[in-house]
N, C-alpha and C positions, 0 to 999 in steps of 0.2 A: 362551642355550639350553643346557641341561645336556648333558654328554657322555654318550653311551650306552656301556655296558660291552660289550666284545667277548667273545663266547663262544669259549673255546678247545676246546670239545667235551668237556671233562672235567667231572665232577660236583663236583669240589672235595673229594671224600672221599679221605683218605689211607689207604693200607692195601694189602693183598694178599689173594689168594684161595688157600686151601689146598685140596688135593684131599680126596677121601673117605677115603683111607688115612691121611693126615696128621691129619685131624679125628678119626678113630677112635683114633689113638695118643694124642692130647691128651685126648680124652674118657676113655680108660681110666685115665689118670693122675688125672683129676679124679673118677673113680668113676661116670661117666655111661655108661649103656648104652642102646642103642636097643631099643625094644620090637619084638617080631616083626612087628607090623603096620607099624611105621615102616620096618623093613628091607625088607619086601615092597614097600612103596610106592616106596622108593628104587630097588630093583631093577627094578621095572616102568617107572619113569621113565627109567632108563638104557637099558633094552631098546627103549623107544619113541623114544629120542633127543630127549626133551623139552628145551627151552631152560630156563635158570634161571627165567625169568619164567613159563613154562608150569608148571614144577614148583611154584613158589610158589603159583600159582593152585589147583593140585590140593590142596596142603596146606591152604590157606585154606578151600576147599570142604569138606574133611574135618572141620574143627573149627568151622565157622561154625554159629552157633545159628540155628535156623529162625525 
């Protein structure tokens, strides 16, 4: 009988999460700027206290083709 893998609860992805301010600094060095609609959407998500998953769903709905 084959052994089953044990889940450690981690996704196996290495890395870290940077905040909005850090991302803005990196983006400015790269010459990337958010459009006003993107900034507005991010501000609204922050005010509503959306989780990262909920915020991703909002972005996907915005750009999904009908």
